[in-house]
N, CA, C and O atoms as a printed pandas DataFrame, in Angstrom:
     atom_number atom_name residue_name chain_id  residue_number  x_coord  y_coord  z_coord
0              1         N          UNK        A               1    8.211   10.532    2.900
1              2        CA          UNK        A               1    6.996    9.677    3.613
2              3         C          UNK        A               1    6.568    8.016    3.896
3              4         O          UNK        A               1    6.267    7.083    3.151
4              5         N          UNK        A               2    6.657    8.120    4.827
5              6        CA          UNK        A               2    5.821    6.695    5.091
6              7         C          UNK        A               2    4.808    5.817    5.011
7              8         O          UNK        A               2    4.835    4.598    5.182
8              9         N          UNK        A               3    3.609    6.763    4.649
9             10        CA          UNK        A               3    1.917    6.934    4.241
10            11         C          UNK        A               3    1.374    5.281    5.244
11            12         O          UNK        A               3    0.833    4.355    4.639
12            13         N          UNK        A               4    1.606    5.222    6.523
13            14        CA          UNK        A               4    0.762    4.702    6.934
14            15         C          UNK        A               4   -0.631    5.050    7.426
15            16         O          UNK        A               4   -0.743    5.818    8.381
16            17         N          UNK        A               5   -1.723    4.522    6.821
17            18        CA          UNK        A               5   -2.802    4.775    6.729
18            19         C          UNK        A               5   -3.625    4.187    7.960
19            20         O          UNK        A               5   -3.411    3.032    8.328
20            21         N          UNK        A               6   -4.592    5.013    8.609
21            22        CA          UNK        A               6   -5.027    4.844    9.855
22            23         C          UNK        A               6   -6.339    4.836    9.597
23            24         O          UNK        A               6   -6.873    5.693    8.892
24            25         N          UNK        A               7   -7.167    3.545   10.330
25            26        CA          UNK        A               7   -8.592    3.256   10.588
26            27         C          UNK        A               7   -9.172    3.502   11.677
27            28         O          UNK        A               7   -9.073    2.473   12.347
28            29         N          UNK        A               8   -9.907    4.532   12.434
29            30        CA          UNK        A               8  -10.389    4.352   13.250
30            31         C          UNK        A               8  -11.294    3.911   13.827
31            32         O          UNK        A               8  -12.271    3.638   13.129
32            33         N          UNK        A               9  -11.384    3.658   15.228
33            34        CA          UNK        A               9  -12.183    2.566   16.032
34            35         C          UNK        A               9  -13.378    3.569   16.597
35            36         O          UNK        A               9  -12.939    4.719   16.554
36            37         N          UNK        A              10  -14.307    3.550   16.950
37            38        CA          UNK        A              10  -14.937    3.808   17.993
38            39         C          UNK        A              10  -15.228    3.760   19.115
39            40         O          UNK        A              10  -15.160    2.546   19.303
40            41         N          UNK        A              11  -15.639    4.377   20.449
41            42        CA          UNK        A              11  -15.629    3.560   21.621
42            43         C          UNK        A              11  -16.142    1.572   21.675
43            44         O          UNK        A              11  -15.917    0.937   22.705
44            45         N          UNK        A              12  -16.561    1.136   20.889
45            46        CA          UNK        A              12  -16.565   -0.124   20.577
46            47         C          UNK        A              12  -15.616   -0.979   20.048
47            48         O          UNK        A              12  -15.650   -2.207   20.125
48            49         N          UNK        A              13  -14.711   -0.264   19.473
49            50        CA          UNK        A              13  -14.147   -1.180   18.193
50            51         C          UNK        A              13  -14.551   -1.113   16.937
51            52         O          UNK        A              13  -13.684   -1.255   16.075
52            53         N          UNK        A              14  -15.690   -0.926   16.597
53            54        CA          UNK        A              14  -16.650   -0.687   15.321
54            55         C          UNK        A              14  -15.771    0.203   14.590
55            56         O          UNK        A              14  -15.419    1.206   15.212
56            57         N          UNK        A              15  -15.189    0.012   13.003
57            58        CA          UNK        A              15  -14.554    1.107   12.605
58            59         C          UNK        A              15  -15.130    2.278   12.057
59            60         O          UNK        A              15  -16.178    1.946   11.502
60            61         N          UNK        A              16  -14.907    3.645   11.945
61            62        CA          UNK        A              16  -15.299    4.955   12.023
62            63         C          UNK        A              16  -15.595    5.204   10.286
63            64         O          UNK        A              16  -14.962    6.003    9.595
64            65         N          UNK        A              17  -16.413    4.550    9.929
65            66        CA          UNK        A              17  -16.936    4.733    8.667
66            67         C          UNK        A              17  -16.526    6.497    7.898
67            68         O          UNK        A              17  -15.722    6.693    6.987
68            69         N          UNK        A              18  -17.249    7.408    8.518
69            70        CA          UNK        A              18  -17.572    8.517    8.672
70            71         C          UNK        A              18  -17.611    9.432    9.968
71            72         O          UNK        A              18  -17.313    9.039   11.096
72            73         N          UNK        A              19  -17.982   10.582    9.667
73            74        CA          UNK        A              19  -18.210   11.688   10.911
74            75         C          UNK        A              19  -16.923   11.848   11.250
75            76         O          UNK        A              19  -15.935   11.760   10.521
76            77         N          UNK        A              20  -16.995   12.117   12.531
77            78        CA          UNK        A              20  -16.392   12.490   13.738
78            79         C          UNK        A              20  -15.210   11.647   14.260
79            80         O          UNK        A              20  -15.839   10.977   15.079
80            81         N          UNK        A              21  -14.171   11.290   14.342
81            82        CA          UNK        A              21  -12.721   10.781   14.966
82            83         C          UNK        A              21  -12.804   11.320   16.404
83            84         O          UNK        A              21  -12.942   12.522   16.635
84            85         N          UNK        A              22  -12.716   10.405   17.333
85            86        CA          UNK        A              22  -12.770   11.103   18.658
86            87         C          UNK        A              22  -11.214   11.525   18.814
87            88         O          UNK        A              22  -10.262   11.331   18.058
88            89         N          UNK        A              23  -11.309   12.236   20.189
89            90        CA          UNK        A              23  -10.258   12.559   20.705
90            91         C          UNK        A              23   -9.015   11.768   20.586
91            92         O          UNK        A              23   -8.095   11.873   19.775
92            93         N          UNK        A              24   -9.173   11.038   21.472
93            94        CA          UNK        A              24   -8.356    9.634   22.117
94            95         C          UNK        A              24   -9.152    9.058   21.472
95            96         O          UNK        A              24  -10.272    9.547   21.324
96            97         N          UNK        A              25   -8.698    7.461   20.715
97            98        CA          UNK        A              25   -9.033    6.773   19.984
98            99         C          UNK        A              25   -7.985    5.678   20.156
99           100         O          UNK        A              25   -6.834    5.917   20.520
100          101         N          UNK        A              26   -8.597    4.092   19.787
101          102        CA          UNK        A              26   -7.469    3.323   18.847
102          103         C          UNK        A              26   -7.520    3.795   17.028
103          104         O          UNK        A              26   -8.224    4.617   16.441
104          105         N          UNK        A              27   -6.411    2.832   16.520
105          106        CA          UNK        A              27   -6.667    2.854   14.693
106          107         C          UNK        A              27   -5.845    1.846   14.806
107          108         O          UNK        A              27   -4.878    1.608   15.531
108          109         N          UNK        A              28   -6.738    0.941   13.434
109          110        CA          UNK        A              28   -6.085    0.060   12.695
110          111         C          UNK        A              28   -5.086    1.048   11.719
111          112         O          UNK        A              28   -5.599    2.075   11.275
112          113         N          UNK        A              29   -3.360    0.678   11.312
113          114        CA          UNK        A              29   -2.801    1.120   10.958
114          115         C          UNK        A              29   -1.794    0.354    9.722
115          116         O          UNK        A              29   -0.753   -0.275    9.912
116          117         N          UNK        A              30   -2.497    0.647    8.402
117          118        CA          UNK        A              30   -2.176    0.150    7.552
118          119         C          UNK        A              30   -1.113    0.417    6.459
119          120         O          UNK        A              30   -1.525    1.358    5.780
120          121         N          UNK        A              31    0.206   -0.066    5.962
121          122        CA          UNK        A              31    1.315   -0.039    5.553
122          123         C          UNK        A              31    1.069    0.546    4.036
123          124         O          UNK        A              31    1.059   -0.483    3.360
124          125         N          UNK        A              32    0.913    1.395    3.355
125          126        CA          UNK        A              32    0.656    1.411    1.892
126          127         C          UNK        A              32    2.000    1.236    0.587
127          128         O          UNK        A              32    2.022    0.845   -0.579
128          129         N          UNK        A              33    2.816    1.667    1.380
129          130        CA          UNK        A              33    3.884    1.266    0.579
130          131         C          UNK        A              33    4.973    0.034    0.862
131          132         O          UNK        A              33    5.810   -0.001    1.764
132          133         N          UNK        A              34    4.712   -0.995   -0.198
133          134        CA          UNK        A              34    5.220   -2.191    0.628
134          135         C          UNK        A              34    6.492   -2.285    0.259
135          136         O          UNK        A              34    7.199   -3.269    0.476
136          137         N          UNK        A              35    6.849   -1.236   -0.331
137          138        CA          UNK        A              35    8.493   -1.764   -0.686
138          139         C          UNK        A              35    8.905   -1.142    0.871
139          140         O          UNK        A              35   10.093   -1.275    1.166
140          141         N          UNK        A              36    7.972   -0.440    1.938
141          142        CA          UNK        A              36    8.930    0.030    3.343
142          143         C          UNK        A              36    8.302   -1.244    4.415
143          144         O          UNK        A              36    8.443   -1.037    5.620
144          145         N          UNK        A              37    7.798   -2.203    4.091
145          146        CA          UNK        A              37    7.428   -2.964    4.965
146          147         C          UNK        A              37    8.492   -3.495    5.124
147          148         O          UNK        A              37    8.803   -2.369    4.734
148          149         N          UNK        A              38    9.293   -3.987    5.274
149          150        CA          UNK        A              38   10.531   -4.234    6.248
150          151         C          UNK        A              38   11.597   -3.364    6.744
151          152         O          UNK        A              38   12.677   -3.519    7.313
152          153         N          UNK        A              39   10.791   -2.257    6.257
153          154        CA          UNK        A              39   11.812   -1.056    6.896
154          155         C          UNK        A              39   10.677   -0.786    8.148
155          156         O          UNK        A              39   11.164   -0.067    9.020
156          157         N          UNK        A              40    9.779   -1.055    8.326
157          158        CA          UNK        A              40    8.958   -0.741    9.389
158          159         C          UNK        A              40    8.938   -2.075   10.493
159          160         O          UNK        A              40    8.911   -1.936   11.716
160          161         N          UNK        A              41    8.952   -3.007    9.981
161          162        CA          UNK        A              41    9.389   -4.795   10.580
162          163         C          UNK        A              41   10.132   -4.252   11.475
163          164         O          UNK        A              41    9.712   -4.410   12.621
164          165         N          UNK        A              42   11.401   -3.475   11.327
165          166        CA          UNK        A              42   12.519   -3.721   11.991
166          167         C          UNK        A              42   12.425   -2.364   12.922
167          168         O          UNK        A              42   13.422   -2.098   13.594
168          169         N          UNK        A              43   11.327   -1.527   12.994
169          170        CA          UNK        A              43   11.384   -0.395   13.767
170          171         C          UNK        A              43   10.122    0.127   14.252
171          172         O          UNK        A              43    9.867    1.272   14.627
172          173         N          UNK        A              44    9.382   -0.881   14.185
173          174        CA          UNK        A              44    8.099   -0.191   14.829
174          175         C          UNK        A              44    7.926   -1.565   16.297
175          176         O          UNK        A              44    8.090   -2.782   16.211
176          177         N          UNK        A              45    7.678   -1.010   17.092
177          178        CA          UNK        A              45    7.453   -1.722   18.601
178          179         C          UNK        A              45    6.451   -0.849   19.248
179          180         O          UNK        A              45    6.267    0.365   19.161
180          181         N          UNK        A              46    5.657   -2.073   20.138
181          182        CA          UNK        A              46    4.718   -1.272   20.969
182          183         C          UNK        A              46    5.560   -0.275   22.038
183          184         O          UNK        A              46    6.521   -0.663   22.703
184          185         N          UNK        A              47    5.203    0.603   22.057
185          186        CA          UNK        A              47    5.734    1.789   22.689
186          187         C          UNK        A              47    6.239    2.771   21.895
187          188         O          UNK        A              47    6.457    3.850   22.446
188          189         N          UNK        A              48    6.533    2.638   20.467
189          190        CA          UNK        A              48    6.878    3.675   19.547
190          191         C          UNK        A              48    5.762    5.050   19.283
191          192         O          UNK        A              48    4.634    4.843   18.834
192          193         N          UNK        A              49    6.042    5.851   19.480
193          194        CA          UNK        A              49    5.368    7.559   19.244
194          195         C          UNK        A              49    5.451    7.806   17.985
195          196         O          UNK        A              49    6.426    7.333   17.401
196          197         N          UNK        A              50    4.534    8.553   17.265
197          198        CA          UNK        A              50    5.048    9.211   16.116
198          199         C          UNK        A              50    3.887    9.867   16.042
199          200         O          UNK        A              50    3.216    9.984   17.067
200          201         N          UNK        A              51    3.413   10.449   14.738
201          202        CA          UNK        A              51    2.535   11.262   14.113
202          203         C          UNK        A              51    1.668   11.258   13.142
203          204         O          UNK        A              51    2.107   10.891   12.052
204          205         N          UNK        A              52    0.577   11.552   13.205
205          206        CA          UNK        A              52    0.211   11.564   12.115
206          207         C          UNK        A              52   -0.383   13.446   12.012
207          208         O          UNK        A              52   -0.855   14.261   12.804
208          209         N          UNK        A              53   -0.014   13.425   10.591
209          210        CA          UNK        A              53   -0.036   14.986    9.854
210          211         C          UNK        A              53   -1.153   14.627    8.716
211          212         O          UNK        A              53   -0.919   13.669    7.979
212          213         N          UNK        A              54   -2.064   15.187    8.593
213          214        CA          UNK        A              54   -3.089   15.463    7.495
214          215         C          UNK        A              54   -3.155   17.042    7.302
215          216         O          UNK        A              54   -3.612   17.691    8.243
216          217         N          UNK        A              55   -2.741   17.701    6.175
217          218        CA          UNK        A              55   -2.952   19.043    5.855
218          219         C          UNK        A              55   -2.066   19.866    6.961
219          220         O          UNK        A              55   -0.944   19.676    7.429
220          221         N          UNK        A              56   -3.020   20.814    7.157
221          222        CA          UNK        A              56   -2.320   21.753    8.561
222          223         C          UNK        A              56   -2.928   20.924    9.750
223          224         O          UNK        A              56   -3.375   21.623   10.660
224          225         N          UNK        A              57   -3.029   19.531    9.913
225          226        CA          UNK        A              57   -3.580   19.144   11.452
226          227         C          UNK        A              57   -2.183   17.849   11.598
227          228         O          UNK        A              57   -1.576   17.251   10.709
228          229         N          UNK        A              58   -2.030   17.773   13.407
229          230        CA          UNK        A              58   -1.220   16.675   13.519
230          231         C          UNK        A              58   -1.541   16.432   14.686
231          232         O          UNK        A              58   -1.962   17.304   15.446
232          233         N          UNK        A              59   -1.370   15.009   15.060
233          234        CA          UNK        A              59   -1.630   14.371   16.361
234          235         C          UNK        A              59   -0.761   13.507   16.449
235          236         O          UNK        A              59   -0.048   13.094   15.535
236          237         N          UNK        A              60   -0.767   13.153   17.648
237          238        CA          UNK        A              60    0.139   12.673   18.324
238          239         C          UNK        A              60   -0.287   11.029   18.419
239          240         O          UNK        A              60   -1.402   11.023   18.941
240          241         N          UNK        A              61    0.146    9.597   18.126
241          242        CA          UNK        A              61   -0.147    8.215   18.300
242          243         C          UNK        A              61    0.925    8.101   19.046
243          244         O          UNK        A              61    1.920    8.800   19.236
244          245         N          UNK        A              62    0.347    6.577   19.630
245          246        CA          UNK        A              62    1.927    5.629   20.092
246          247         C          UNK        A              62    1.158    4.233   19.526
247          248         O          UNK        A              62   -0.006    4.118   19.142
248          249         N          UNK        A              63    1.953    3.472   19.589
249          250        CA          UNK        A              63    1.639    1.562   19.178
250          251         C          UNK        A              63    1.566    1.176   20.482
251          252         O          UNK        A              63    2.358    1.369   21.404
252          253         N          UNK        A              64    0.116    0.386   20.436
253          254        CA          UNK        A              64   -0.384   -0.522   21.261
254          255         C          UNK        A              64   -0.501   -2.153   21.444
255          256         O          UNK        A              64   -0.670   -3.025   22.297
256          257         N          UNK        A              65   -0.324   -1.979   20.262
257          258        CA          UNK        A              65   -0.343   -3.708   19.735
258          259         C          UNK        A              65    0.243   -3.799   18.461
259          260         O          UNK        A              65    0.039   -2.888   17.658
260          261         N          UNK        A              66    1.050   -4.913   18.108
261          262        CA          UNK        A              66    1.081   -4.983   16.432
262          263         C          UNK        A              66    0.613   -6.574   16.297
263          264         O          UNK        A              66    0.906   -7.591   16.926
264          265         N          UNK        A              67   -0.462   -6.221   14.904
265          266        CA          UNK        A              67   -0.966   -7.662   14.640
266          267         C          UNK        A              67   -0.689   -7.522   13.159
267          268         O          UNK        A              67   -0.798   -6.368   12.746
268          269         N          UNK        A              68   -0.409   -8.296   12.410
269          270        CA          UNK        A              68    0.017   -8.415   11.400
270          271         C          UNK        A              68    0.956   -8.646   10.583
271          272         O          UNK        A              68    0.970   -9.456    9.657
272          273         N          UNK        A              69    2.436   -7.318   11.212
273          274        CA          UNK        A              69    3.133   -6.815   10.485
274          275         C          UNK        A              69    3.696   -7.776   10.171
275          276         O          UNK        A              69    3.760   -7.961    8.955
276          277         N          UNK        A              70    4.233   -8.628   10.919
277          278        CA          UNK        A              70    5.494   -9.561   10.779
278          279         C          UNK        A              70    5.115  -10.867   10.198
279          280         O          UNK        A              70    5.997  -11.668    9.886
280          281         N          UNK        A              71    3.944  -11.118   10.044
281          282        CA          UNK        A              71    3.752  -12.163    8.571
282          283         C          UNK        A              71    2.931  -11.958    7.858
283          284         O          UNK        A              71    2.480  -12.929    7.249
284          285         N          UNK        A              72    2.455  -10.838    7.644
285          286        CA          UNK        A              72    1.565  -10.508    6.181
286          287         C          UNK        A              72    2.339  -10.843    5.407
287          288         O          UNK        A              72    3.550  -10.954    5.602
288          289         N          UNK        A              73    1.703  -11.069    4.337
289          290        CA          UNK        A              73    2.490  -11.226    2.486
290          291         C          UNK        A              73    3.049   -9.910    2.226
291          292         O          UNK        A              73    2.496   -8.832    2.446
292          293         N          UNK        A              74    4.678  -10.193    1.532
293          294        CA          UNK        A              74    4.877   -8.939    0.629
294          295         C          UNK        A              74    5.386   -9.388   -0.738
295          296         O          UNK        A              74    5.637  -10.516   -1.161
296          297         N          UNK        A              75    5.446   -8.497   -1.161
297          298        CA          UNK        A              75    5.783   -9.301   -2.744
298          299         C          UNK        A              75    7.183  -10.421   -2.943
299          300         O          UNK        A              75    7.558  -11.048   -3.934
300          301         N          UNK        A              76    7.457  -10.383   -2.245
301          302        CA          UNK        A              76    9.160  -10.757   -1.772
302          303         C          UNK        A              76    8.949  -11.544   -0.804
303          304         O          UNK        A              76    9.901  -12.312   -0.669
304          305         N          UNK        A              77    7.877  -11.759    0.169
305          306        CA          UNK        A              77    7.500  -13.119    1.266
306          307         C          UNK        A              77    6.455  -13.566    0.954
307          308         O          UNK        A              77    5.719  -13.386    1.924
308          309         N          UNK        A              78    5.807  -14.152    0.017
309          310        CA          UNK        A              78    4.788  -14.280   -0.563
310          311         C          UNK        A              78    3.670  -15.517    0.547
311          312         O          UNK        A              78    4.369  -15.857    1.502
312          313         N          UNK        A              79    2.597  -16.026    0.607
313          314        CA          UNK        A              79    2.307  -16.780    1.734
314          315         C          UNK        A              79    1.890  -17.639    1.269
315          316         O          UNK        A              79    1.000  -17.246    0.514
316          317         N          UNK        A              80    2.009  -19.001    1.231
317          318        CA          UNK        A              80    1.892  -20.443    0.508
318          319         C          UNK        A              80    0.678  -21.000    1.128
319          320         O          UNK        A              80    0.278  -22.119    0.805
C-alpha cells in the first residue's frame, strides 16, 4: 500500500476540515511513507491516474499538478 493521504478542497480552494466531500474535487496529496518518496518521484506525472480506497468505497483520481514532490526533504535528502 502506498498510503498517499488526501486533503480535499472545497469549491473555493479551502481545505474541507469536516463534512461532505464534493463528488468531483481537488485534493492535496501527502506521501505518508517517507521510504516510498523516491518511488513516487520517479512515477508520478501530471496525467497519472489512480484510485482512492477507503473501506468499501473507491474513487478515481488524476494528477493535475505536482507541487513540492521533487524538493520536499526526506531522511536521505535534507534541506539545509
